[in-house]
Steps between C-alpha positions, in 0.01 A plus 500: 500500500640839400577740783387858450567796726248785489573833666219755522403845618218747463484877535225754526511881485227558753291212625286488295674668213717423198682173554755269350642153546831341415602136478826321433494136393820294521548147366821322406698824521267688265306800627194674364356826632133583454298793629177689458270742671152641547365852516297449822589217734641411842839383616364158601346450156833580335687264734256220413509577129878471500480145634215399268673638190817311587314173543309559175829498307568138595396255230571172683466384859799626697646517847459872568666709767316830535649797686278793599526788746122486550407353838139520376572239233762290676302464823168443324654211305736350758261529794205371297294818535419528128367144484298563816352817349411306185336226709299768684359641175775763504431631848800559728274465802126503565453856378802614294520410132848424370654756267637430152293185455549500123877490542494248784298264279756535217796466732370189676434332165848586371663371819325164445664469157847478653687383808546838669678640801448865583741692720501850643791736438532834673432779253741789448773314687753443223359169368628528142205345317240670721662837430493429124134399518423816695666713230297322230178556697570868568580567133165348402306694767661828393371454144154588633598821680 
């Protein structure tokens, strides 16, 4: 099984506001950078989109190591919160609806396609790939200013 490393970040100028996402995919020493943005979005949506877009680039089942500085995503996946929300008809608790349901549905499906591990990296702390993803995301967000 091929091993793929996916590094991601999202950015938003205001929250909500113009946003961007950046993703680096690495496999067998080859890297690919992808990025995009939206005119009106949130930081969490851009963080999620970065992961989804990276996973969408994979054409075969892979062992995927995902690195994100979003505790929102990493904890929701690793602690099982997202699956619990889905099982509760997308409610986080008895009264609060989960946010970003459309993206959670896409992300959970994409994670099933591969053998994935997702890890948190501290943002803006000198992590080389995270810093590159941040630059990609900011460039995309600034296109809408």
